[in-house]
C-alpha positions as CSV (number, residue, x, y, z in Angstrom):
1,M,24.7,50.4,-4.2
2,A,25.5,49.4,-7.7
3,S,25.9,45.8,-6.5
4,N,22.4,45.9,-5.0
5,Q,21.0,47.2,-8.4
6,K,22.7,44.4,-10.2
7,L,21.3,41.9,-7.8
8,D,17.8,43.4,-8.2
9,D,18.2,43.2,-12.0
10,I,19.2,39.6,-11.8
11,A,16.4,38.8,-9.5
12,E,13.9,40.5,-11.8
13,K,15.2,38.6,-14.8
14,I,15.0,35.3,-12.9
15,T,11.4,36.2,-11.9
16,R,10.4,37.0,-15.4
17,G,12.0,33.8,-16.7
18,I,10.1,31.7,-14.1
19,R,6.8,33.4,-15.0
20,M,7.5,32.8,-18.7
21,L,8.3,29.1,-18.0
22,G,5.1,28.8,-16.0
23,G,3.1,30.3,-18.9
24,I,4.8,28.0,-21.4
25,K,4.1,25.0,-19.2
26,H,0.5,25.9,-18.9
27,E,0.2,26.4,-22.6
28,A,2.0,23.1,-23.3
29,D,-0.3,21.3,-20.9
30,A,-3.4,22.7,-22.6
31,Q,-2.1,21.8,-26.1
32,V,-1.2,18.3,-25.1
33,R,-4.7,17.8,-23.5
34,A,-6.3,19.1,-26.7
35,I,-4.3,16.8,-28.9
36,V,-5.0,13.8,-26.7
37,E,-8.7,14.6,-26.5
38,S,-8.8,15.1,-30.3
39,A,-7.0,11.8,-30.9
40,L,-9.3,9.9,-28.5
41,G,-12.3,11.4,-30.2
42,H,-11.5,9.3,-33.2
43,F,-11.8,6.1,-31.2
44,D,-14.7,4.5,-29.3
45,V,-13.5,5.7,-25.9
46,V,-15.8,6.3,-23.0
47,T,-14.9,8.6,-20.2
48,Q,-14.8,7.3,-16.6
49,E,-17.6,9.6,-15.6
50,R,-19.8,8.4,-18.5
51,M,-19.0,4.7,-17.7
52,A,-20.0,5.3,-14.0
53,V,-23.3,6.7,-15.1
54,Q,-23.9,3.7,-17.5
55,E,-23.0,1.2,-14.7
56,A,-25.5,2.9,-12.3
57,M,-28.2,2.8,-15.0
58,L,-27.4,-0.9,-15.7
59,S,-27.5,-1.7,-12.0
60,K,-30.9,0.0,-11.6
61,A,-32.2,-1.9,-14.7
62,R,-31.0,-5.2,-13.3
63,G,-32.8,-4.5,-10.0
64,Q,-36.0,-3.7,-11.8
65,L,-35.7,-6.8,-14.0
66,D,-35.1,-9.0,-10.9
67,A,-38.2,-7.4,-9.3
68,L,-40.3,-8.0,-12.4
69,E,-39.1,-11.6,-12.7
70,A,-40.1,-12.2,-9.1
71,R,-43.5,-10.6,-9.7
72,I,-44.1,-12.8,-12.8
73,T,-43.2,-15.9,-10.8
74,T,-45.7,-14.9,-8.1
75,L,-48.4,-14.2,-10.7
76,E,-47.8,-17.5,-12.5
77,A,-48.0,-19.3,-9.2
78,Q,-51.3,-17.6,-8.5
79,V,-52.7,-18.5,-11.9
80,K,-51.8,-22.1,-11.4
81,E,-53.4,-22.2,-8.0
82,R,-56.6,-20.7,-9.3
83,E,-56.6,-23.2,-12.2
84,N,-56.2,-26.1,-9.7
85,T,-59.0,-24.8,-7.4
86,A,-61.3,-24.3,-10.4
87,R,-61.1,-28.0,-11.4
């Protein structure tokens, strides 16, 4: 019976140790993340998410620009055609 109690005590100590290590790991991860984010805040660094948003906006703007250029080309051609028919 005393042997079982000793095993239970050892198991409890191991369990507490594992929980403590898990908590320390979680805190260490959080601290490292905070340090890295703080350090990166001093540089001109863009997050991947923000870069993806910017790329999508740029793609949309390029599409609109292409459409406007095509429209201008069409309108210029119409103006030239009317000038030629007016002569």
